[in-house]
Structure formats: C-alpha cells, structure tokens
C-alpha positions as CSV (number, residue, x, y, z in Angstrom):
1,X,-25.7,-1.4,-36.2
2,X,-27.5,-3.0,-33.4
3,X,-30.0,-1.1,-31.3
4,X,-28.9,-2.7,-27.9
5,X,-25.5,-3.3,-26.5
6,X,-24.3,-6.9,-26.6
7,X,-22.7,-7.1,-23.2
8,X,-25.4,-5.6,-21.1
9,X,-25.8,-8.7,-18.9
10,X,-22.1,-8.8,-18.1
11,X,-22.1,-5.0,-17.3
12,X,-25.1,-5.4,-15.0
13,X,-23.4,-8.3,-13.3
14,X,-20.2,-6.4,-12.8
15,X,-22.0,-3.4,-11.4
16,X,-23.9,-5.7,-8.9
17,X,-20.6,-7.4,-7.9
18,X,-19.0,-4.0,-7.4
19,X,-21.9,-2.8,-5.3
20,X,-21.8,-5.9,-3.2
21,X,-18.1,-5.6,-2.6
22,X,-18.5,-2.0,-1.6
23,X,-21.3,-3.0,0.8
24,X,-19.1,-5.6,2.5
25,X,-16.1,-3.1,2.6
26,X,-18.3,-0.4,4.2
27,X,-19.5,-2.9,6.8
28,X,-16.0,-4.0,7.5
29,X,-14.8,-0.4,8.0
30,X,-17.9,0.7,9.9
31,X,-19.1,3.2,7.3
32,X,-22.8,4.0,6.7
33,X,-24.2,2.7,3.4
34,X,-25.8,6.1,2.9
35,X,-22.4,7.8,2.4
36,X,-21.4,8.0,-1.2
37,X,-17.8,6.9,-0.8
38,X,-16.0,4.3,-2.8
39,X,-13.6,2.2,-0.7
40,X,-10.5,0.9,-2.3
41,X,-8.4,-1.7,-0.4
42,X,-4.9,-2.0,-1.5
43,X,-2.7,-4.9,-0.7
44,X,0.1,-4.0,1.6
45,X,3.7,-5.3,1.4
46,X,3.7,-5.7,5.2
47,X,0.4,-7.8,5.2
48,X,1.7,-10.0,2.4
49,X,5.0,-10.5,4.2
50,X,3.3,-11.4,7.5
51,X,1.1,-14.0,5.6
52,X,4.1,-15.5,3.9
53,X,6.1,-15.7,7.1
54,X,3.1,-17.3,8.9
55,X,2.8,-19.9,6.2
56,X,6.5,-20.7,6.3
57,X,6.3,-21.1,10.1
58,X,3.3,-23.3,9.8
59,X,5.0,-25.5,7.2
60,X,8.2,-25.8,9.3
61,X,6.2,-26.8,12.4
62,X,4.4,-29.4,10.4
63,X,7.7,-30.9,9.1
64,X,9.2,-30.9,12.6
65,X,6.1,-32.6,14.1
66,X,6.1,-35.2,11.3
67,X,9.8,-35.9,11.9
68,X,9.3,-36.3,15.6
69,X,6.3,-38.7,14.9
70,X,8.5,-40.8,12.6
71,X,11.2,-41.0,15.3
72,X,8.7,-42.0,17.9
73,X,7.2,-44.7,15.7
74,X,10.7,-46.0,15.0
75,X,11.3,-46.1,18.7
76,X,8.1,-48.0,19.3
77,X,8.5,-50.5,16.5
78,X,12.2,-51.5,16.4
79,X,14.0,-52.7,19.6
80,X,17.4,-51.1,19.0
81,X,16.1,-47.5,18.7
82,X,13.7,-48.2,21.6
83,X,16.6,-49.0,24.0
84,X,18.6,-46.0,22.7
85,X,15.6,-43.7,23.2
86,X,15.0,-45.1,26.6
87,X,18.6,-44.4,27.6
88,X,18.4,-40.9,26.2
89,X,15.1,-40.4,28.1
90,X,16.5,-41.6,31.4
91,X,19.6,-39.4,31.0
92,X,17.4,-36.4,30.3
93,X,15.3,-37.1,33.4
94,X,18.5,-37.4,35.5
95,X,19.9,-34.1,34.2
96,X,16.6,-32.3,34.6
97,X,16.1,-33.6,38.2
98,X,19.7,-32.4,39.0
99,X,18.9,-28.9,37.7
100,X,15.5,-28.5,39.3
101,X,15.7,-27.9,43.0
102,X,13.4,-30.0,45.2
C-alpha cells in the first residue's frame, strides 16, 4: 500500500479550479469573497430557449441576406433580370410615391 495518494495533483487542480469559479461567480453576483457561501448556477430552460431562438433568428437573417445578395448580383450581371428588377423598382417607387402625401 502506498504512503501517498496517487491523484493528489488532480485533486489540487480540481480544488483550485473550483475556488476560481467560485471567485468569479461571487464577483458576478456581487458577493464578498469573505462570505463562506458556495454559489451554484443552474441552467434555466428559459435561458436555453432564449439562446436557441436567438440563434435561429440569426441563422434565418443570414440566409435571407445571402438570398437577397444573390438576387442583387444576378440583377447586376445578367441583362434580363436587370431589366425586370428595374421595372419592379420603378413600379415600387410609383406606388410608394402615390401612398406618401407630399
């Protein structure tokens, strides 16, 4: 039987990591370091849902912007879509100018 524990370095490292995380959590929640409290942050379903919805909105916006960029490039490069987009643009301008009072 050995005199010393074999995993002492890992135990010390885990203890130091835990103390560091507690120090950061106490700073985040405005608690003095002198207080002997252990802070446990639990993941919330609401927070996770908000993050997922935010990510989905960001992905959808990226796809829409990429599609609009491709349409714009096609309108610049090829003459047939260019004339059609110009017709659509002038029609939009005429309709907007009819709606907006001067």
